C-alpha positions as CSV (number, residue, x, y, z in Angstrom):
1,M,96.9,-42.2,-22.6
2,I,95.3,-41.2,-25.9
3,L,93.0,-38.7,-24.1
4,R,96.1,-37.2,-22.5
5,K,97.8,-36.8,-25.8
6,L,94.7,-35.2,-27.4
7,W,94.4,-32.9,-24.4
8,H,98.1,-31.8,-24.7
9,T,97.6,-31.3,-28.5
10,L,94.5,-29.2,-27.9
11,M,96.3,-27.1,-25.2
12,A,99.3,-26.6,-27.6
13,Q,97.0,-25.2,-30.3
14,I,95.2,-22.9,-27.8
15,N,98.7,-21.7,-26.6
16,K,99.6,-20.9,-30.3
17,I,96.5,-18.9,-30.6
18,A,97.1,-17.0,-27.4
19,N,100.7,-16.3,-28.5
20,V,99.5,-14.8,-31.7
21,F,97.3,-12.4,-29.8
22,W,99.9,-11.8,-27.2
23,T,102.7,-10.9,-29.8
24,A,100.4,-9.1,-32.2
25,D,100.9,-5.8,-30.5
26,P,104.2,-5.7,-28.6
27,I,103.7,-2.1,-27.6
28,A,100.4,-3.0,-25.9
29,Q,102.1,-5.8,-24.1
30,M,104.9,-3.5,-22.9
31,Q,102.3,-0.9,-21.9
32,Y,100.7,-3.7,-19.7
33,E,104.1,-4.3,-18.1
34,Y,104.5,-0.6,-17.6
35,D,101.1,-0.4,-15.9
36,Q,102.0,-3.4,-13.6
37,A,105.3,-1.6,-12.6
38,V,103.3,1.6,-11.8
39,A,100.9,-0.5,-9.7
40,Q,103.9,-2.1,-7.9
41,L,105.4,1.3,-7.3
42,K,102.1,2.5,-5.8
43,D,101.9,-0.6,-3.5
44,G,105.5,-0.1,-2.4
45,R,104.9,3.6,-1.6
46,E,101.8,2.7,0.5
47,G,103.8,0.0,2.3
48,L,106.6,2.5,2.9
49,E,104.2,4.9,4.5
50,Q,102.7,2.3,6.7
51,Y,105.9,0.7,7.8
52,R,107.6,4.1,8.4
53,A,104.9,5.0,10.9
54,L,105.2,1.6,12.6
55,V,109.0,1.9,12.7
56,E,108.8,5.4,14.3
57,R,106.1,4.3,16.8
58,V,107.9,1.2,17.9
59,G,111.2,3.1,18.0
60,R,109.7,5.6,20.4
61,Q,108.4,2.8,22.5
62,A,111.8,1.1,22.6
63,A,113.4,4.4,23.6
64,M,110.9,5.0,26.4
65,D,111.5,1.4,27.6
66,K,115.3,2.0,27.6
67,Q,114.8,5.1,29.8
68,H,112.4,3.2,32.1
69,V,114.9,0.4,32.4
70,G,117.7,2.9,33.2
71,K,115.5,4.5,35.9
72,L,114.6,1.2,37.4
73,E,118.2,0.1,37.5
74,A,119.1,3.3,39.3
75,Q,116.3,2.8,41.8
76,V,117.3,-0.8,42.5
77,K,120.9,0.3,43.1
78,A,119.7,3.2,45.3
79,Y,117.5,1.0,47.5
80,L,120.2,-1.7,47.8
81,T,122.7,0.9,48.9
82,A,120.2,2.2,51.4
83,G,119.6,-1.3,52.7
84,D,115.9,-1.5,51.8
85,R,116.0,-5.0,50.2
86,D,112.2,-5.4,50.0
87,T,111.6,-2.3,47.9
88,A,114.7,-3.1,45.8
89,A,113.3,-6.6,45.2
90,R,110.0,-5.1,44.0
91,F,111.8,-2.7,41.7
92,A,113.9,-5.6,40.5
93,L,110.8,-7.5,39.4
94,E,109.5,-4.4,37.6
95,L,113.0,-4.1,36.0
96,Q,112.8,-7.7,34.8
97,K,109.4,-7.0,33.2
98,A,110.6,-3.8,31.7
99,K,113.6,-5.6,30.1
100,Q,111.3,-8.1,28.6
101,D,109.1,-5.4,27.1
102,L,112.2,-3.7,25.8
103,A,113.4,-6.9,24.1
104,E,109.9,-7.4,22.6
105,N,109.8,-3.8,21.2
106,E,113.4,-4.1,19.8
107,G,112.4,-7.3,18.1
108,Q,109.3,-5.7,16.6
109,L,111.4,-2.7,15.6
110,K,113.8,-4.9,13.8
111,L,111.0,-6.8,12.0
112,H,109.3,-3.5,10.9
113,E,112.6,-2.1,9.7
114,E,113.2,-5.2,7.6
115,A,109.7,-4.8,6.1
116,Y,110.4,-1.2,5.4
117,G,113.7,-2.2,3.7
118,N,111.8,-4.7,1.6
119,N,109.3,-2.1,0.5
120,V,112.3,0.2,-0.5
121,A,113.7,-2.6,-2.5
122,K,110.3,-3.2,-4.1
123,I,110.2,0.4,-5.1
124,K,113.7,0.4,-6.5
125,H,112.9,-2.8,-8.5
126,A,109.7,-1.3,-9.8
127,G,111.4,1.9,-10.8
128,K,114.1,0.0,-12.7
129,K,111.5,-2.1,-14.4
130,L,109.6,1.1,-15.3
131,S,112.5,2.7,-16.9
132,D,113.4,-0.5,-18.8
133,V,109.9,-0.9,-20.1
134,R,109.7,2.8,-21.0
135,G,112.9,2.4,-23.0
136,K,111.6,-0.7,-24.8
137,I,108.3,1.0,-25.6
138,Q,110.2,4.0,-27.2
139,K,112.5,1.6,-29.1
140,Y,109.7,-0.5,-30.5
141,D,107.6,2.5,-31.2
142,A,110.5,4.0,-33.2
143,E,111.1,0.7,-35.0
144,L,107.4,0.5,-35.8
145,K,107.4,4.0,-37.3
146,M,110.5,3.2,-39.2
147,S,109.1,0.0,-40.6
148,R,105.9,1.9,-41.7
149,A,108.1,4.5,-43.4
150,E,110.1,1.8,-45.1
151,A,106.8,0.2,-46.3
152,E,105.7,3.5,-47.7
153,M,109.0,3.9,-49.4
154,A,108.7,0.4,-50.9
155,K,105.2,1.2,-52.2
156,L,106.6,4.4,-53.7
157,A,109.5,2.6,-55.2
158,T,107.2,0.0,-56.8
159,A,105.0,2.8,-58.2
160,F,108.0,4.4,-59.9
161,N,109.5,1.0,-60.9
162,F,112.6,1.3,-58.7
163,D,114.6,-1.4,-57.0
164,V,113.7,-1.5,-53.3
165,T,117.4,-1.9,-52.5
166,T,118.2,1.6,-53.6
167,D,118.9,4.0,-50.8
168,F,116.7,6.8,-49.5
169,G,118.8,9.5,-51.1
170,Q,118.3,8.2,-54.6
171,I,114.5,8.0,-54.1
172,E,114.4,11.5,-52.8
173,Q,116.2,12.8,-55.8
174,V,113.7,11.1,-58.1
175,I,110.8,12.5,-56.2
176,R,112.2,16.1,-56.2
177,V,112.8,16.0,-60.0
């Protein structure tokens, strides 16, 4: 019990130290998020390329299977109308196998199209995250530059014995005079 409390206390202190380093440079943290979003975008693009090729290949197979099923159905009907039941039965078995292959290929096609759609969603999410992080970086960078400028103005104001609460216009007038 006591060891557990000591362990949790130690981990809390380590967490505080990690948080200090993590929040010390928010722009670097955001740059890390930006880099992760770029990597996610790259992975999504590669996934799109792979699944697009699979979708097209399986789609062609399904289309060929449909044509084959159509031909076999026509042959079965033709042999039945001609009275050749043995040949019609043989083509009927082949038709049954072709229909199974068609169903298999259509199932694979649906699966690959879903994976393709997931990669598209991944790319959209990464793009949105990328633009959000880019906006945050610009905002924080501008705020950081502004705080540096305000710090310089405060130093200048103390050097000339001015009140820091005066506005920038008054300080500029004193400097120009």
